[in-house]
Backbone as numpy.savetxt, mean C-alpha at the origin, in Angstrom:
# Nx Ny Nz CAx CAy CAz Cx Cy Cz
-3.32 -24.78 -1.84 -2.42 -23.87 -2.53 -1.26 -23.53 -1.60
-0.04 -23.59 -2.11 1.15 -23.30 -1.30 1.55 -21.85 -1.48
1.66 -21.14 -0.37 1.97 -19.72 -0.38 3.37 -19.50 0.18
4.17 -18.69 -0.51 5.46 -18.27 0.00 5.39 -16.82 0.46
6.15 -16.49 1.48 6.15 -15.12 2.00 7.57 -14.72 2.35
8.08 -13.74 1.63 9.41 -13.19 1.91 9.21 -11.93 2.75
9.87 -11.91 3.91 9.66 -10.81 4.86 8.58 -11.15 5.86
8.54 -12.40 6.28 7.44 -12.90 7.09 7.38 -12.30 8.49
8.51 -11.82 9.02 8.51 -11.31 10.40 8.36 -9.80 10.49
8.33 -9.11 9.36 8.14 -7.66 9.37 6.69 -7.27 9.57
6.44 -5.98 9.69 5.08 -5.51 9.93 4.14 -5.91 8.80
4.56 -5.69 7.56 3.69 -6.03 6.43 3.55 -7.54 6.29
4.64 -8.26 6.49 4.58 -9.71 6.41 3.59 -10.29 7.40
3.62 -9.79 8.62 2.68 -10.26 9.63 1.24 -9.92 9.24
1.05 -8.75 8.65 -0.30 -8.37 8.23 -0.78 -9.20 7.05
0.13 -9.61 6.17 -0.26 -10.50 5.07 -0.77 -11.83 5.62
-0.08 -12.37 6.60 -0.54 -13.61 7.21 -1.91 -13.42 7.86
-2.09 -12.28 8.52 -3.38 -11.99 9.12 -4.49 -11.87 8.09
-4.17 -11.22 6.96 -5.18 -11.06 5.91 -5.53 -12.40 5.27
-4.54 -13.24 5.05 -4.81 -14.57 4.50 -5.76 -15.35 5.41
-5.55 -15.25 6.71 -6.39 -15.97 7.66 -7.79 -15.35 7.72
-7.86 -14.03 7.85 -9.15 -13.36 7.98 -10.04 -13.59 6.77
-9.42 -13.56 5.60 -10.19 -13.64 4.36 -10.34 -15.09 3.88
-9.85 -16.01 4.69 -9.98 -17.46 4.43 -9.44 -17.82 3.05
-8.28 -17.31 2.76 -7.64 -17.67 1.50 -7.25 -19.15 1.56
-7.38 -19.87 0.45 -7.14 -21.32 0.47 -5.65 -21.67 0.58
-5.12 -21.61 1.79 -3.71 -21.92 2.04 -3.58 -23.36 2.49
-2.93 -24.18 1.67 -2.68 -25.57 2.03 -1.30 -25.75 2.64
-0.39 -24.88 2.25 0.98 -24.93 2.77 1.57 -23.54 2.79
2.57 -23.35 3.64 3.15 -22.03 3.83 4.66 -22.15 3.96
5.38 -21.30 3.20 6.83 -21.27 3.29 7.25 -19.83 3.57
8.09 -19.66 4.60 8.40 -18.33 5.12 9.89 -18.04 5.07
10.21 -16.82 4.62 11.59 -16.35 4.61 11.67 -14.98 5.26
12.83 -14.70 5.87 13.07 -13.38 6.47 14.58 -13.18 6.56
15.00 -12.11 7.20 16.43 -11.84 7.33 17.07 -12.84 8.28
18.39 -12.87 8.29 19.12 -13.88 9.07 18.78 -13.84 10.55
18.50 -12.64 11.07 18.22 -12.56 12.51 16.93 -13.28 12.90
16.09 -13.59 11.91 14.84 -14.30 12.20 14.95 -15.81 11.97
16.12 -16.26 11.54 16.33 -17.68 11.31 15.98 -18.49 12.56
15.19 -19.53 12.38 14.84 -20.40 13.50 13.53 -20.06 14.18
12.99 -18.87 13.91 11.69 -18.54 14.48 10.61 -19.44 13.88
9.55 -19.62 14.61 8.42 -20.38 14.10 7.17 -19.51 14.23
6.34 -19.54 13.18 5.13 -18.73 13.14 3.92 -19.64 13.03
2.94 -19.38 13.87 1.73 -20.20 13.88 0.74 -19.65 12.87
0.21 -20.51 12.04 -0.80 -20.14 11.05 -1.69 -21.34 10.79
-2.99 -21.16 10.89 -3.94 -22.23 10.59 -3.76 -23.46 11.45
-3.36 -23.25 12.69 -3.21 -24.38 13.60 -1.90 -25.12 13.48
-1.00 -24.65 12.63 0.31 -25.30 12.46 1.43 -24.31 12.72
2.61 -24.83 13.01 3.80 -24.03 13.20 4.68 -24.14 11.96
5.09 -22.98 11.43 5.93 -22.97 10.23 7.27 -22.31 10.55
8.38 -22.92 10.12 9.69 -22.34 10.41 9.99 -21.16 9.48
10.75 -20.20 9.99 11.23 -19.08 9.19 12.66 -19.39 8.75
12.89 -19.29 7.45 14.20 -19.60 6.87 14.89 -18.30 6.47
16.18 -18.22 6.69 16.94 -17.03 6.32 16.93 -16.86 4.80
16.76 -15.62 4.36 16.70 -15.34 2.94 18.11 -15.20 2.39
18.69 -16.31 2.00 20.04 -16.29 1.45 20.04 -16.87 0.04
19.56 -18.10 -0.09 19.50 -18.76 -1.39 18.16 -19.49 -1.49
17.05 -18.74 -1.56 15.73 -19.35 -1.45 15.38 -20.22 -2.65
14.66 -21.29 -2.38 14.13 -22.16 -3.41 12.61 -22.08 -3.36
11.99 -21.78 -4.50 10.56 -21.53 -4.54 9.77 -22.67 -5.19
10.42 -23.79 -5.45 9.72 -24.92 -6.07 8.50 -25.32 -5.23
7.36 -25.48 -5.88 6.15 -25.90 -5.20 5.26 -24.76 -4.75
5.78 -23.52 -4.79 4.96 -22.38 -4.40 4.04 -21.96 -5.55
2.81 -21.67 -5.24 1.87 -21.16 -6.24 1.90 -19.63 -6.31
1.93 -18.99 -5.15 2.02 -17.54 -5.06 3.10 -17.21 -4.04
3.95 -16.24 -4.37 4.97 -15.76 -3.43 4.76 -14.27 -3.21
4.50 -13.90 -1.96 4.40 -12.49 -1.59 5.78 -12.00 -1.16
6.18 -10.86 -1.67 7.37 -10.17 -1.18 6.89 -8.97 -0.38
7.10 -9.01 0.95 6.56 -7.97 1.82 7.28 -6.64 1.65
8.54 -6.68 1.23 9.24 -5.44 0.90 9.54 -4.55 2.07
9.82 -5.12 3.25 10.10 -4.31 4.42 11.35 -4.79 5.13
11.87 -3.90 5.95 12.96 -4.18 6.86 14.16 -4.79 6.12
14.73 -5.88 6.66 15.95 -6.44 6.10 15.76 -7.09 4.75
14.50 -7.16 4.27 14.24 -7.81 2.99 14.05 -6.81 1.85
14.35 -5.53 2.07 14.20 -4.55 1.00 15.11 -4.93 -0.17
14.56 -4.85 -1.37 15.33 -5.20 -2.55 15.33 -6.69 -2.85
14.69 -7.47 -1.98 14.68 -8.92 -2.19 14.00 -9.31 -3.48
12.94 -8.60 -3.84 12.23 -8.96 -5.06 13.08 -8.74 -6.30
13.92 -7.71 -6.28 14.80 -7.47 -7.42 15.76 -8.64 -7.60
16.16 -9.25 -6.49 17.12 -10.35 -6.55 16.45 -11.70 -6.83
15.25 -11.91 -6.27 14.72 -13.26 -6.24 13.38 -13.45 -6.95
12.71 -12.38 -7.37 11.38 -12.55 -7.98 11.44 -13.39 -9.25
12.43 -13.14 -10.07 12.54 -13.90 -11.32 12.76 -15.38 -11.04
13.46 -15.68 -9.95 13.67 -17.10 -9.59 12.34 -17.73 -9.19
11.51 -17.00 -8.46 10.20 -17.53 -8.07 9.33 -17.78 -9.29
9.35 -16.86 -10.24 8.56 -17.01 -11.46 9.05 -18.23 -12.26
10.36 -18.38 -12.35 10.93 -19.52 -13.07 10.54 -20.84 -12.43
10.30 -20.82 -11.11 9.90 -22.04 -10.40 8.41 -22.32 -10.53
7.68 -21.41 -11.21 6.27 -21.65 -11.46 5.32 -20.84 -10.60
5.86 -19.92 -9.77 5.00 -19.13 -8.88 4.62 -17.80 -9.53
3.55 -17.22 -9.04 3.20 -15.84 -9.36 3.66 -14.98 -8.19
4.37 -13.91 -8.48 4.91 -13.01 -7.46 4.00 -11.80 -7.29
3.68 -11.49 -6.04 2.98 -10.24 -5.71 3.94 -9.45 -4.83
4.44 -8.36 -5.37 5.54 -7.62 -4.75 5.04 -6.33 -4.11
5.27 -6.19 -2.80 4.88 -4.98 -2.09 5.94 -3.89 -2.16
7.12 -4.20 -2.69 8.18 -3.21 -2.78 8.06 -2.36 -4.03
9.07 -1.51 -4.21 9.03 -0.52 -5.30 9.77 -0.97 -6.55
10.39 -2.14 -6.52 11.30 -2.52 -7.60 10.63 -2.63 -8.97
9.37 -3.06 -9.02 8.72 -3.32 -10.31 7.55 -2.39 -10.62
7.27 -1.45 -9.73 6.05 -0.66 -9.89 5.97 0.10 -11.22
7.08 0.64 -11.66 7.05 1.44 -12.88 7.58 0.68 -14.08
7.76 -0.62 -13.94 8.14 -1.46 -15.08 6.93 -1.60 -16.00
7.07 -1.25 -17.25 5.95 -1.27 -18.19 5.39 -2.67 -18.41
6.19 -3.68 -18.15 5.73 -5.05 -18.34 5.03 -5.62 -17.11
5.01 -4.86 -16.02 4.46 -5.36 -14.76 3.21 -4.55 -14.39
2.06 -5.21 -14.22 0.86 -4.48 -13.82 0.96 -3.97 -12.38
0.48 -2.76 -12.17 0.43 -2.11 -10.85 -1.05 -2.04 -10.48
-1.46 -2.82 -9.47 -2.88 -3.14 -9.34 -3.46 -2.77 -7.98
-4.61 -2.13 -8.03 -5.51 -1.97 -6.89 -6.83 -2.61 -7.33
-7.23 -3.74 -6.73 -8.36 -4.50 -7.28 -9.66 -3.73 -7.44
-9.94 -2.74 -6.60 -11.16 -1.95 -6.77 -11.05 -0.98 -7.95
-9.83 -0.77 -8.43 -9.60 0.29 -9.42 -9.31 -0.27 -10.81
-8.32 -1.15 -10.93 -7.89 -1.62 -12.25 -7.64 -3.13 -12.29
-8.61 -3.95 -11.89 -8.40 -5.40 -11.88 -8.11 -5.97 -13.26
-8.59 -5.31 -14.30 -8.34 -5.80 -15.65 -6.87 -5.84 -16.03
-6.05 -5.07 -15.34 -4.61 -5.05 -15.63 -3.93 -6.36 -15.27
-4.61 -7.22 -14.51 -4.03 -8.51 -14.16 -3.99 -9.45 -15.36
-4.83 -9.21 -16.33 -4.85 -10.07 -17.50 -3.54 -9.93 -18.27
-2.98 -11.05 -18.60 -1.76 -11.03 -19.39 -0.51 -10.73 -18.60
-0.59 -10.79 -17.27 0.64 -10.55 -16.47 1.67 -11.63 -16.79
2.92 -11.31 -16.55 4.01 -12.23 -16.90 4.65 -12.87 -15.68
3.87 -12.98 -14.61 4.38 -13.68 -13.42 4.66 -12.77 -12.25
4.77 -11.45 -12.49 5.03 -10.51 -11.41 3.94 -9.44 -11.43
3.38 -9.17 -10.26 2.37 -8.12 -10.10 2.83 -7.22 -8.97
2.78 -5.91 -9.19 3.25 -4.96 -8.20 2.10 -4.39 -7.38
2.35 -4.27 -6.09 1.43 -3.61 -5.16 1.85 -2.14 -5.09
0.95 -1.18 -5.29 1.36 0.22 -5.27 1.82 0.69 -3.89
2.36 1.90 -3.87 2.74 2.54 -2.63 1.50 2.75 -1.76
1.68 2.69 -0.44 0.54 2.79 0.48 -0.24 4.08 0.32
0.44 5.20 0.17 -0.26 6.48 0.03 -1.00 6.58 -1.29
-0.46 5.95 -2.33 -1.14 5.93 -3.63 -2.41 5.10 -3.57
-2.34 3.94 -2.92 -3.48 3.03 -2.91 -4.73 3.71 -2.38
-4.65 4.32 -1.22 -5.88 4.88 -0.64 -6.39 6.06 -1.45
-5.50 6.81 -2.09 -5.95 7.94 -2.89 -6.66 7.47 -4.15
-6.11 6.47 -4.84 -6.76 6.05 -6.08 -8.07 5.31 -5.82
-8.17 4.60 -4.68 -9.47 4.00 -4.33 -10.52 5.09 -4.17
-10.13 6.20 -3.54 -11.06 7.30 -3.32 -11.45 7.99 -4.62
-10.50 8.15 -5.53 -10.74 8.93 -6.73 -11.22 8.12 -7.93
-11.04 6.81 -7.91 -11.38 5.99 -9.08 -12.84 6.12 -9.51
-13.81 6.04 -8.60 -15.20 6.16 -9.08 -15.50 7.52 -9.69
-14.81 8.55 -9.23 -14.98 9.89 -9.79 -14.32 9.98 -11.15
-13.14 9.40 -11.27 -12.40 9.44 -12.54 -13.16 8.70 -13.64
-13.81 7.59 -13.28 -14.53 6.80 -14.29 -15.68 7.60 -14.91
-16.33 8.41 -14.14 -17.53 9.12 -14.61 -17.20 10.52 -15.13
-16.38 11.25 -14.41 -16.15 12.65 -14.76 -14.74 12.95 -15.28
-13.81 11.99 -15.12 -12.43 12.26 -15.50 -11.76 13.17 -14.48
-10.46 13.07 -14.39 -9.70 13.91 -13.49 -8.70 14.74 -14.28
-8.73 16.02 -14.03 -7.82 16.93 -14.70 -6.60 17.24 -13.84
-6.82 17.39 -12.55 -5.74 17.78 -11.65 -5.97 17.19 -10.26
-4.88 16.77 -9.60 -4.91 16.27 -8.23 -3.79 16.97 -7.45
-4.14 17.53 -6.31 -3.14 18.10 -5.39 -3.36 17.42 -4.04
-2.36 16.70 -3.56 -2.53 15.92 -2.34 -1.44 16.26 -1.33
-1.85 16.36 -0.07 -0.92 16.48 1.04 -1.16 15.28 1.96
-0.11 14.54 2.26 -0.26 13.33 3.07 0.29 13.55 4.47
-0.26 12.77 5.40 0.19 12.77 6.79 0.40 11.30 7.14
1.64 10.82 6.97 1.91 9.39 6.96 2.53 8.90 8.26
2.01 7.77 8.74 2.44 7.22 10.02 3.83 6.60 9.93
4.44 6.41 11.10 5.80 5.88 11.15 5.85 4.41 10.76
4.74 3.68 10.87 4.76 2.26 10.48 4.97 2.11 8.98
4.78 3.19 8.22 5.09 3.14 6.80 6.57 2.94 6.54
7.40 3.21 7.54 8.84 2.98 7.44 9.24 1.63 8.03
8.24 0.80 8.37 8.53 -0.52 8.91 8.65 -0.51 10.43
9.06 -1.64 10.97 9.16 -1.78 12.42 10.13 -0.77 13.02
11.17 -0.44 12.26 12.14 0.54 12.77 11.52 1.90 13.00
10.56 2.28 12.17 9.88 3.56 12.35 9.06 3.59 13.62
8.36 2.49 13.89 7.57 2.38 15.11 8.48 2.43 16.34
9.59 1.69 16.28 10.52 1.66 17.40 11.16 3.03 17.64
11.44 3.77 16.56 12.03 5.10 16.71 11.08 6.05 17.43
9.80 6.03 17.03 8.84 6.91 17.68 8.65 6.53 19.14
8.56 5.25 19.43 8.40 4.81 20.82 9.58 5.24 21.67
10.79 5.09 21.13 11.99 5.46 21.89 12.00 6.96 22.19
11.61 7.76 21.22 11.60 9.20 21.43 10.50 9.62 22.40
9.36 8.95 22.33 8.27 9.27 23.25 8.64 8.96 24.70
9.48 7.95 24.88 9.92 7.59 26.23 11.01 8.50 26.75
11.64 9.23 25.84 12.71 10.14 26.22 12.48 11.46 25.51
11.76 12.38 26.16 11.37 13.63 25.52 12.56 14.48 25.11
13.72 14.24 25.71 14.90 15.03 25.39 15.75 14.38 24.29
15.25 13.27 23.75 16.00 12.54 22.72 16.09 13.38 21.45
17.28 13.75 21.07 17.49 14.54 19.86 18.44 13.82 18.89
18.69 12.55 19.19 19.61 11.79 18.34 18.95 11.49 17.01
19.64 11.81 15.93 19.11 11.52 14.59 19.06 10.01 14.39
17.86 9.49 14.11 17.75 8.06 13.89 18.04 7.72 12.43
18.12 6.43 12.16 18.53 5.99 10.82 17.43 6.16 9.79
16.19 6.33 10.21 15.07 6.34 9.28 14.57 7.73 8.95
14.60 8.62 9.92 14.03 9.96 9.73 15.12 11.02 9.84
14.94 12.09 9.10 15.96 13.14 9.05 15.92 14.07 10.25
14.85 14.01 11.04 14.68 14.83 12.23 14.03 13.97 13.32
14.07 14.41 14.57 13.27 13.71 15.58 11.80 13.69 15.16
11.11 12.59 15.42 9.74 12.44 14.95 8.71 12.70 16.05
9.02 12.42 17.30 8.06 12.65 18.38 7.77 14.14 18.51
6.49 14.50 18.52 6.10 15.89 18.64 6.51 16.74 17.45
6.67 16.11 16.30 7.21 16.81 15.14 6.51 16.32 13.87
6.68 17.05 12.78 6.29 16.57 11.46 7.47 16.79 10.53
7.69 15.85 9.61 8.87 15.88 8.75 8.42 15.87 7.30
8.60 16.97 6.57 8.12 17.03 5.18 9.09 16.39 4.19
9.53 15.19 4.53 10.43 14.43 3.64 10.24 12.95 3.88
9.90 12.22 2.81 9.86 10.75 2.85 10.63 10.28 1.62
11.83 9.79 1.84 12.71 9.43 0.74 13.62 10.58 0.38
14.57 10.30 -0.50 15.53 11.31 -0.92 14.87 12.36 -1.81
15.45 13.57 -1.82 14.96 14.62 -2.69 15.57 14.50 -4.08
14.78 14.87 -5.08 15.26 14.91 -6.46 15.81 16.31 -6.76
16.32 16.48 -7.96 16.86 17.78 -8.35 15.80 18.87 -8.35
14.54 18.50 -8.58 13.46 19.47 -8.59 12.95 19.82 -7.20
13.45 19.13 -6.18 13.04 19.42 -4.82 11.92 18.56 -4.30
11.45 17.59 -5.10 10.41 16.67 -4.65 11.04 15.42 -4.06
10.37 14.85 -3.04 10.89 13.63 -2.43 10.52 12.42 -3.27
11.19 11.31 -3.00 10.91 10.07 -3.73 9.46 9.64 -3.55
8.92 9.79 -2.33 7.54 9.41 -2.07 6.57 10.25 -2.90
6.88 11.52 -3.05 6.02 12.40 -3.83 5.99 12.00 -5.30
7.15 11.64 -5.84 7.20 11.20 -7.23 6.50 9.86 -7.42
6.57 9.00 -6.39 5.84 7.73 -6.47 4.35 7.98 -6.68
3.80 8.90 -5.90 2.37 9.18 -6.01 2.02 9.73 -7.40
2.88 10.58 -7.94 2.63 11.15 -9.26 2.63 10.06 -10.33
3.69 9.29 -10.37 3.87 8.32 -11.44 2.92 7.13 -11.31
2.74 6.64 -10.08 1.88 5.48 -9.88 0.42 5.80 -10.17
-0.03 6.99 -9.78 -1.42 7.37 -10.03 -1.70 7.39 -11.52
-0.81 7.96 -12.30 -1.00 8.01 -13.75 -1.00 6.62 -14.36
-0.12 5.74 -13.87 -0.06 4.39 -14.42 -1.34 3.62 -14.09
-1.80 3.70 -12.86 -3.00 2.96 -12.45 -4.23 3.45 -13.21
-4.33 4.76 -13.41 -5.47 5.34 -14.12 -5.29 5.33 -15.64
-4.15 4.88 -16.13 -3.88 4.85 -17.57 -4.10 6.24 -18.20
-3.58 7.25 -17.52 -3.79 8.62 -18.00 -2.61 9.50 -17.61
-1.70 9.67 -18.54 -0.51 10.50 -18.29 -0.83 11.99 -18.30
-2.04 12.35 -18.70 -2.39 13.77 -18.78 -2.84 14.35 -17.44
-3.10 13.50 -16.43 -3.54 14.01 -15.14 -2.39 14.76 -14.47
-2.63 16.00 -14.09 -1.62 16.78 -13.38 -1.69 16.42 -11.90
-0.62 15.82 -11.38 -0.59 15.37 -9.99 0.54 16.09 -9.26
0.22 16.68 -8.12 1.23 17.32 -7.28 1.05 16.82 -5.86
2.13 16.35 -5.25 2.04 15.74 -3.92 3.06 16.36 -2.97
2.64 16.51 -1.73 3.54 16.84 -0.62 3.34 15.76 0.43
4.38 14.97 0.70 4.25 13.85 1.62 4.99 14.16 2.92
4.32 13.90 4.03 4.83 14.31 5.34 4.74 13.14 6.32
5.81 12.91 7.06 5.80 11.91 8.12 5.34 12.58 9.41
4.41 11.92 10.10 3.85 12.47 11.33 3.98 11.46 12.47
3.94 11.91 13.73 4.12 11.00 14.87 2.87 10.20 15.20
2.42 9.40 14.26 1.28 8.50 14.39 1.80 7.09 14.14
1.38 6.13 14.96 1.89 4.77 14.82 1.40 4.11 13.53
0.09 4.12 13.29 -0.48 3.43 12.13 -1.61 4.26 11.56
-1.66 4.34 10.24 -2.74 5.04 9.56 -2.26 6.27 8.84
-2.46 6.30 7.53 -2.11 7.47 6.71 -3.36 8.31 6.47
-3.19 9.61 6.51 -4.27 10.56 6.21 -3.85 11.42 5.03
-4.84 11.83 4.24 -4.55 12.64 3.06 -5.63 13.69 2.85
-5.18 14.89 2.54 -6.09 15.93 2.05 -5.94 15.96 0.54
-7.00 15.61 -0.17 -6.93 15.44 -1.63 -7.82 16.49 -2.31
-7.18 17.36 -3.06 -7.87 18.37 -3.87 -7.86 17.88 -5.31
-9.02 17.89 -5.97 -9.07 17.40 -7.34 -10.00 18.24 -8.18
-9.71 18.26 -9.47 -10.50 19.00 -10.45 -10.98 18.01 -11.50
-12.28 17.97 -11.76 -12.82 17.05 -12.74 -12.79 17.64 -14.15
-12.74 16.77 -15.15 -12.75 17.22 -16.54 -14.17 17.61 -16.98
-15.16 16.80 -16.61 -16.55 17.09 -16.93 -17.18 17.78 -15.72
-18.17 18.59 -15.98 -18.85 19.30 -14.90 -19.48 18.32 -13.92
-19.29 18.58 -12.63 -19.84 17.72 -11.58 -20.30 18.59 -10.42
-21.30 18.10 -9.71 -21.77 18.79 -8.52 -21.59 17.86 -7.32
-21.68 18.45 -6.14 -21.36 17.73 -4.92 -22.18 16.45 -4.75
-23.48 16.53 -4.97 -24.34 15.36 -4.74 -23.97 14.20 -5.67
-23.49 14.51 -6.89 -23.06 13.45 -7.81 -21.81 12.75 -7.29
-20.84 13.53 -6.83 -19.62 12.95 -6.26 -19.96 12.12 -5.04
-20.81 12.64 -4.20 -21.20 11.93 -2.99 -21.90 10.61 -3.31
-22.75 10.60 -4.31 -23.42 9.38 -4.70 -22.45 8.31 -5.18
-21.45 8.71 -5.94 -20.45 7.76 -6.41 -19.66 7.16 -5.25
-19.31 7.97 -4.29 -18.52 7.49 -3.15 -19.34 6.54 -2.27
-20.60 6.80 -2.13 -21.44 5.92 -1.30 -21.58 4.52 -1.90
-21.54 4.44 -3.22 -21.75 3.14 -3.88 -20.45 2.40 -4.20
-19.32 3.05 -4.07 -18.06 2.46 -4.53 -17.56 1.36 -3.60
-17.02 0.27 -4.14 -16.49 -0.81 -3.31 -15.23 -0.37 -2.58
-15.07 -0.88 -1.36 -13.86 -0.62 -0.60 -13.84 0.71 0.12
-14.92 1.48 0.01 -14.97 2.83 0.58 -16.03 2.90 1.67
-15.70 3.56 2.76 -16.67 3.93 3.78 -16.74 5.45 3.78
-17.89 5.97 3.33 -18.04 7.41 3.19 -18.98 7.96 4.27
-18.63 9.13 4.80 -19.49 9.78 5.78 -19.56 11.27 5.51
-20.76 11.80 5.53 -20.94 13.24 5.43 -20.93 13.88 6.82
-21.43 13.14 7.81 -21.66 13.72 9.14 -20.40 13.79 9.99
-19.48 12.86 9.86 -18.31 12.83 10.74 -17.06 12.52 9.95
-15.96 13.02 10.45 -14.67 12.73 9.80 -13.97 11.59 10.53
-12.97 11.02 9.85 -12.25 9.87 10.38 -10.81 10.25 10.70
-10.23 9.53 11.67 -8.84 9.75 12.04 -8.10 8.41 12.04
-6.76 8.43 11.97 -6.01 7.18 11.94 -6.29 6.26 13.13
-6.45 6.85 14.30 -6.69 6.03 15.49 -7.97 5.23 15.36
-8.98 5.81 14.72 -10.28 5.15 14.60 -10.30 4.06 13.53
-9.46 4.17 12.51 -9.54 3.22 11.40 -8.47 2.14 11.47
-7.59 2.20 12.48 -6.55 1.17 12.61 -7.20 -0.20 12.72
-6.68 -1.15 11.96 -7.22 -2.50 11.97 -8.40 -2.71 11.04
-8.70 -1.71 10.21 -9.79 -1.82 9.25 -9.23 -1.90 7.83
-10.00 -2.50 6.93 -9.54 -2.69 5.55 -10.09 -1.65 4.58
-11.11 -0.90 4.99 -11.71 0.06 4.07 -10.86 1.33 3.95
-11.16 2.10 2.91 -10.65 3.46 2.77 -11.77 4.39 3.23
-11.48 5.21 4.23 -12.49 6.06 4.85 -12.41 7.47 4.28
-13.55 7.96 3.82 -13.61 9.28 3.17 -14.62 10.16 3.90
-14.22 11.38 4.14 -15.12 12.34 4.78 -14.71 13.75 4.35
-15.40 14.75 4.89 -15.13 16.15 4.62 -15.10 16.48 3.13
-15.98 15.85 2.38 -16.13 16.21 0.96 -16.73 17.61 0.86
-16.09 18.47 0.12 -16.58 19.84 -0.02 -16.10 20.43 -1.34
-16.89 21.33 -1.91 -16.47 21.96 -3.16 -15.53 23.13 -2.90
-14.73 23.46 -3.88 -13.93 24.68 -3.83 -14.80 25.81 -4.36
-15.22 26.74 -3.52 -16.14 27.79 -3.99 -15.54 28.72 -5.02
-14.22 28.68 -5.16 -13.57 29.58 -6.12 -13.30 28.94 -7.47
-13.58 27.62 -7.58 -13.25 26.91 -8.82 -14.31 25.86 -9.12
-15.16 26.06 -10.10 -16.16 25.04 -10.49 -15.48 23.73 -10.88
-16.06 22.62 -10.43 -15.51 21.32 -10.76 -14.35 20.91 -9.88
-14.06 21.69 -8.83 -12.96 21.36 -7.92 -13.53 21.00 -6.55
-12.97 19.96 -5.93 -13.47 19.46 -4.66 -12.29 19.04 -3.78
-12.60 18.85 -2.50 -11.60 18.40 -1.54 -12.16 17.22 -0.77
-11.30 16.22 -0.51 -11.64 15.04 0.28 -10.65 14.87 1.42
-11.11 14.28 2.50 -10.22 13.80 3.57 -10.25 12.28 3.52
-9.10 11.66 3.32 -8.99 10.22 3.09 -8.07 9.60 4.12
-8.55 8.57 4.83 -7.77 7.90 5.87 -7.86 6.39 5.67
-6.73 5.71 5.87 -6.72 4.24 5.77 -5.58 3.69 6.61
-5.72 2.44 7.01 -4.66 1.72 7.70 -3.61 1.34 6.65
-2.44 1.93 6.74 -1.41 1.73 5.72 -0.84 0.33 5.71
-0.92 -0.40 6.82 -0.42 -1.77 6.84 -1.43 -2.75 6.27
-2.69 -2.36 6.30 -3.74 -3.23 5.76 -4.05 -2.86 4.31
-5.00 -1.97 4.07 -5.33 -1.66 2.68 -4.12 -1.07 1.95
-3.28 -0.35 2.66 -2.11 0.25 2.02 -1.01 -0.74 1.69
-1.16 -2.00 2.10 -0.11 -2.99 1.84 -0.69 -4.40 1.80
-0.88 -5.02 2.98 -1.19 -6.44 3.05 -2.54 -6.81 2.45
-3.58 -6.08 2.82 -4.92 -6.43 2.31 -4.97 -6.29 0.80
-4.39 -5.23 0.27 -4.39 -5.06 -1.18 -3.67 -6.21 -1.87
-2.55 -6.66 -1.28 -1.79 -7.77 -1.87 -2.63 -9.05 -1.88
-3.32 -9.32 -0.78 -4.14 -10.54 -0.71 -5.35 -10.41 -1.64
-5.90 -9.22 -1.79 -6.99 -9.03 -2.75 -6.51 -9.32 -4.17
-5.28 -8.97 -4.48 -4.73 -9.30 -5.79 -4.69 -10.82 -5.97
-4.23 -11.52 -4.93 -4.18 -12.98 -4.99 -5.58 -13.56 -5.18
-6.56 -13.01 -4.49 -7.94 -13.48 -4.64 -8.43 -13.28 -6.07
-8.09 -12.15 -6.64 -8.51 -11.88 -8.02 -7.85 -12.85 -8.99
-6.63 -13.28 -8.68 -5.92 -14.21 -9.56 -6.53 -15.60 -9.53
-6.84 -16.08 -8.35 -7.28 -17.47 -8.23 -8.79 -17.61 -8.25
-9.52 -16.54 -7.97 -10.97 -16.64 -7.87 -11.37 -17.29 -6.57
-12.60 -17.09 -6.18 -13.08 -17.65 -4.91 -13.09 -19.16 -4.89
-13.05 -19.79 -6.09 -13.07 -21.25 -6.13 -11.72 -21.86 -5.77
-10.70 -21.01 -5.65 -9.40 -21.51 -5.23 -8.58 -22.11 -6.34
-8.79 -21.68 -7.57 -8.00 -22.21 -8.67 -6.56 -21.76 -8.58
-5.66 -22.55 -9.09 -4.27 -22.18 -9.12 -4.09 -21.01 -10.09
-3.33 -19.96 -9.70 -3.15 -18.82 -10.61 -2.44 -19.23 -11.90
-2.83 -18.61 -12.98 -2.22 -18.91 -14.27 -1.32 -17.76 -14.68
-0.15 -18.10 -15.10 0.79 -17.08 -15.59 0.55 -16.81 -17.04
């Protein structure tokens, strides 16, 4: 199977290649694109060297699946080139935001809504990183008890902003007096927290916060769920953390919620210890701990959810989508 990758040199692009190798996806050929500054680079995969081509006028003939990593200099690439890839016979898996809320495009987390892949029209959207880990955590609960309300506060690492975010934090850490406003964050990030990810809307919510609201409802096929999000950038290199407060529609008790989490795919649940971003970096699971009831509200609970945003929050989820499309037998995906 021939795989195309747009954004091959970015953080997510590199993680997609790693996930393809780790999960032994049936890659027979590889075609790589990135921004002009990466032209001429060669990337080793499966014992071979593959050239990186500048993303100017890409040709996708012969590709079976094309991943759009959606980072760095390739932002917006899927809006320009995804339809061309589909016309050439490929299935597009897009990590960017261009198609997430398109009604004709499925927004998929394989542990949550794999059935949405049926009848896709050539483009499949990968949800936002903060949304992915939250819906993996809440899906088994929603299936049994329903969700009435979700209130989430996120603590998101700088790698969620791409390589530039990592470089900004490193530069500031090396210069404690650095107060220069960088291009990615509205305030210095070292030793700080920034309650803004994306532009603010007229209502005062950031773009990231609205993503979590809208994407969660689309993935769960339930516009009635009340979702409120506060998204915060923190000086952590990799790994997003979330405090998730939720209210169930049907009566539930702690042991029932705990039982669902222990059995759910893609989740590592612990009652005895909590997880931190440093501990889960390089892992594909969604880690859940600190499950507790709200003593003032029956049917309300709180979770602590941590995941590697470059893996399950982006690359691993994208490759899992590809696996669901082709099956373990390695069949060519059907549009």
